[in-house]
N, C-alpha and C positions, 0 to 999 in steps of 0.2 A: 415711297417713304412712309406714307400713312399706314400701309399694311405692315411695314417693317417695325415701326415704333411699338404697336401693341405687343408684337411678339417679343421684343426686347423687354418691355415692361412686365410681361407676363412670366417670363422664364429667366430674365437676367438676374433676379434676386437670388436664384439658386447658386450662382457662382460668386455671390458677394461675400466678403469676409464678415460683414455685419450679420448676415443671416446665420452663418455657421457659428459665429460667436454667441448670438442669442440662443440658437438651437442647443449649443453645447451647455450654456449656463442653465437653461431650462431643464435639459436632460439630467445634468448633475443634481440640480435641486430636486427633481422628481425622484431620482434614484435615492438620494439621501432621505427624502421624506418617506419613500416606501420602506427603506431599511429601518428607519426609526419606527414606523408603524408596525412592521412585522415584529421588531424586537419588543415593542410595548405589548402587542397582542399576545405574543408568546409568553412574556413575563406574567401578564395578568391572567392568562388562561391556564398557565402551567399548574398552579396550586389547585384550582377546582378540578382540572382534568385528572390530576394524580389522585385526588380524594375520590372522585367519581369512579375511576377505574378500580381503585382498591376496594371500595365499597361493593362494587359489582362482583368482584372476584370473591370477596368474603361472603356475600349473600348467596352466590351460587354454591360455594363449597358448603356453607352451613345448611342450606336447604337440602342439598343433595345428601349430605351426611345424615341429616334428620330423617329424610325419606327412606334411606337404606336401613337405618337403625330401627325404625318403627314399622317397617313393612314386613309382611309374612315372608318367610324364606321361600315358599313356593311361588311368590309373586315378584321376587326380586329380578328374575330374568326378564319378565315383561316390563318391569320398571326401567331397567337398563336399556332395553330396546326402545322404549318410549323416549328416554332422555337423548339417545343418539339420533333418532329419526326426527323428532320434533324440536329439540332444543340444541342440537349440535354438541351435546355434552357426552364425553366418553369416559367410562370408569374402568381402570385396569389395575390389577394388583401390582404393587411395587416390588420388584425382584432385585436382589443384589447384582444380578448379571445384566441388568438393563443398560443399554448404551445411551447415556445421557449427555446432551450437549448443553453448555451454559446458556443462560437466558440472553436475549438480545441486548446489545450494548447501546440502548437508546438513552437519552438524557434523563428520561423520567423513570426508567426501570428501577434504579436503586431506591428512589423515593416510594414507588409503588410497593416494592418488596418490603421495605421497612414498615409501612403501614399495615400490610397483610400479616407479617410476622407478629406484629404487636397484637393483632386480633386473634390469629390462629395458632400462634406458638412460635418460638424461635427456631424449631427444627424444620419448619416449612421450607421445602425446596422448590425451585423454579427451573424450567427448562424450555428451550424453543424446539427441541426435537428429541423424542424418546424412541429408541429402536427404529430410527430413520422415518418416523412419522412426525411431520411438522405440525405445530400448533402451539397454544399457550398452555403449558403443563404446570400443574401445581400439586404438591403432595398433601395428604391429610391422613389422620389416624381414626380408626374405628375399633375400639376395644383392643388396642395394642396392635392391630393389623394395619399395615401401611398400603395406601392406594395412590394411584395417579388419577387426577381429574384433568381432562383436556377440554379447553374451550377453543372454538374457532377464532382465529386472529381477527377476523372482520368485526366481531362483536366488541373488541377492545381497542381496535386501531382508530386513532384520530387521523389527522392529516399527516401523511408520510412525507419524508423529505422530497421524494419525487413529485408528490402532489403540490407541496409548497413551491418547488421550483417551477412547476407547470403554471400554477396560478400567478406566481410572480412574473413569469415570462409573458403571460397574457396581459397582465396589468402594465408591465413595463413597455410592451409593444404599443398598447393603446396610449400610454403616456408619451412615448416618443412621437407617435403620430400627432398627438395633441400639441406637443412642443413644436413640431414642424409647422402645424397649422398656425399656431400663435406667432411663430417667427415670421412666417410668410405674411400674415396680416399686418405685422409691425413693419416689415421691411419693404413690402410691395409698394406703398406710396413713395418711400424714399427711392426705390429703384426706378419708379416712373419719373420722378423728378430728376434723378441722375441721368437717365437716358435722354430726357428732354433737353437738359443742359448740354449734354454731349452733342446732340443734334444741332443746337444753336452754335456751338463752337465750330462745327463742321460746315457752317453756312446754310443749314437746313432750317425749315420752320416746322417744329414738331406739332403733332395733334394736341388739341387742348386737353389739359389734365382734368380728370373728373372731379367736380366739386362736390364730393360726398365723403362721408366718414365722420370722424370726430371734428370738433370745432377748430382745433389747431390745423388739421390737415386741410380742411375746407379753406381756411384763411390763407395758408401757404400756397395751395394750388391756385386760388383766385388771384393772389398777388403775382404769381409766376405767369399766369395766362395774360394778365394785364401788362406785365413787362414784355412778353412776347409781342403783343399787339403794338406796344410803344416802340419796340425795336424795329418792327416791320414798317411803321410809319416813319421812323427816323431814317431807314434805308431809302424809302421813297423820297423823302426831303433831301437826302444827301445826293441822290442821283440828279435831282433837279439843280441843286447847287453846283455839282460838278459840271453839268452841261453849261451852266451860266459862266463858271470860271473859265472853262475851255474857250467859250465864245468871246467873253469880255477881255481876256488877256491875249489870246492869240490873234485877234483882229488887229489891235494896235501893233503887235509885233510884225505882222505881215505888212502893215502900212509903213512901219519903220524900215523894214527890209527894202521895200520899193523906193522909199526916199533915199536910202543909202545908195542904191543902184543908180538913181538919177542925179544924185549930187555930184558936184565937181570936187572929188576928193582924191588924194593920192592913193596909189595902190595899197600901200602899207596901212593907211588909215581905214580904207574901205574893208580890207580883209580883217582888221582888228574888230571893227564894228560888226561885221557879219559873224565873226566868231562869237562875240558877246551875245548877239541876238540868238544864234543857234544854241548857245549854252543856256540862255534863259528859256528857250523853247523846250530843251531837253529836261531842264529842272521841272518845268510845269508838267511835262509828260510823266516824270517820275512821281510827282505828287498825285497826279490823277491815277496812275497805275497802283500806287499804294492804297489810295482811298477807294478804288473801285472794288465792289464786292464780287466774289466768285459764286455764282448761283449754282447749287447742286442740281437744279433742274436742267442745266445745260450740259451735264456730264453725259458723255457717250463713250463707247469703246474707241480707244485711240491706239493707232499703230505706233507704239513707242520705238520699236526697232527702226522703222522707216524715218520717223522724226529725228532720231539721233543721227542716223546716217546723213540726212539733209543738213543738220547742224554742223556735223563734222566736215562735210564737203564744203559748206559755206565758209567755215573757219579756215580751211586749207587755202582758200583764195585770198585771205587777208594777208597783206604784206607782213613779212617778218614773223609769221606764225607757222609752227610745225605741229601737226596733229597725228596722233597714233590712236586708232580706234579698234576696239574689240567688242563687237555687238552681237549678241545672240539673236538669231532671226525669229520672227513671228511672236514677239512679245507684245501683248495688248493690255492696256490698263484703262480704268474708268477715270475720265476727267474731262476738263475743258481743253480742247486742242490748242486754242489761241493762248490761253494762260500758261500751259505747260511749255509751249514753244518760247514764250517770253521768259520763262524761268531759265531754260537752257541757254538762250541767247544772253541773258544777263550774266550767267556764270562764265560763259566764254568771254564776254566783254570785260568782266571783272578780271579774268586772268590776263587778257591782253594788256590791260592798263597797268596792273600792279605786279605781274608775275614774270617779268623778263628774267631769263636764265642768267645768273651772274657770270660776267666775263664775256657775254655774247649779246648781240643786238637782235636776239630772237626769243620768242616765247614758245616754250614746249609744253604742250598739254596732252594728257592721255585720257581717253573716254572709254569706259568699260560698262557694259550692261549685261547682266545675267539674271536668270531666275534662280533664287536660292531659298532654302528653308530657313525661316526666322521664327522668333518666339510667337509671332502672330500668324504662322502658316507660310505657305509659299508666296513670295512676293518678288517683284521686279526691283533689283538693286542696281542703281546707277552710281558709278564712281567716276568723278572728274578730278584729276590732280595735275598740278603743274610742277615745274622745276625751279620756281622762283625763290625768293628769300624767305618765304614763310611769314608767320606771325608770332610774336612773343606769346608764350603759353598763357600768361596772365591776361592777355587781351583778346583771346579767341572768342570768349563769350560776348565781348562788346560788339563783334562784327554784325550780329543779328539785330542789334538795337537800332531803331530808326534815328536818322539825323546824326549818326555817329561816323566820324572820319578819324582814323588813327593817324597819329603824327609820325609813325615809322613806316618803313617799307611800302605798305599798301595804301597809305593815306596821303599821297602827295598830289594826286590829280584833282581836278575840279569836279564838283558834283554836290548833290544834296545829302549824300550818305544814306540813300534809300535802296541801293541795289540789292544787297543781301536781305534787307528787311522785307522788300517786296517778294523775294524768293521764299522766305520763311512764311510770310502771310499767305501766299497762294498755296504752298504745300500743306499748310495746316488745314486749309479748307478742303484739300484732297485726301485728308486722313493719311498723310504721308509723314515720314520721319526724316529730318535733316540733321546730319552730323558733320561737324567741322573738326579737323585735327591736322596737325603738321605731318607732312610726309617724311618718312625716314630718308635721309639723304638730302633734304631740303625741299621746300615748297609746301603748298596747302592741299589737303585732300578733302574733298566734299563728297559725301555719300547721301544718296536719296533712296528711300525705300517706299515703293508705291504698291497699293493693292492691285492684284491682277483683275482683269475684266472676266466676269463669269460667262 
């Protein structure tokens, strides 16, 4: 169990709804923050970037135009070669037959074009491809002659849409990982506390919670550890008290039984007193069974198929009982063999007392056990049902409450009202599920789902 608890505490928070809720909220907050940041940066950066790009284009065109205008004709070829090889600037004459594609449809292109036309003239043209040659093309005039000037796109491009998406993906992935880390740090202490509380509910003693972290977590874990120690001491004290009750009450009952046997009483009086003493002894036994803890340390693989077969065979020998059993072989579960047998015997005895078939002096019960797939995986499912009068639907939930005896159908016999409460208490310590419902056609159907032994 000690090895199992850290594993649950370490990874159980991954399946918790609180973890995913926290993770989702942090992820949404991060996404909104990133979107707002990108929008603000884009808005603030757009104006300066438009102005910077436009000024670069105007400067290149102006300088190139001036260089070509004032250079000697015999040196222009070398100048054009120098511009292409060193500056990535190509100058070509503008012909009416040129195949011109419109400029790129980026958000900033209309603003860049407006600023450049304001500086170079309204007849300035732009293109992204001329005669199938890609680039940033812009037209200009020299003494009435029109030319194309091409700049490499890399000199003008800022962050492209693909680059923005790439950087946003990287930042988003890091943010999601950060959200997962923060969610785990928030939920891990709660997951440990939940796993420890679940262990206590199953009759186990969990490992001490680590007393580290924030002040609130330290105080909560320290209080929980103290509660676990107090409960353990309470269990020890209760065991001593139970042993004392069993000795102090049953010894006088045995003495009374002996005195009744030796007294000169009529047969009717003797049998009545013996019945009262036996009933008192049975009630004391029920109290002790209900209060007795089921230690998880005593759990071993139990042959459930064989145990059910023995219970069914024993029930068949009870007068006025008919048993129909359908038990799958080789079903093994983890549990305390003595406590599980007590559960099954209590259910059979409960049916014998209260589930007589209407119109007959016989109690019919059906016992079925199969391995079935459930919401918690493959489990052993025991179904025990009778053909008796059943229980009113509004009173079924009352059957599992201790010291409860119904006034109808099933509540006419003597007892302390602990039979099914003992069953429910023992099964809860075995991490089992108990379901009660009326059987179609009459009677009560009891279903028990037990984890299989590994």
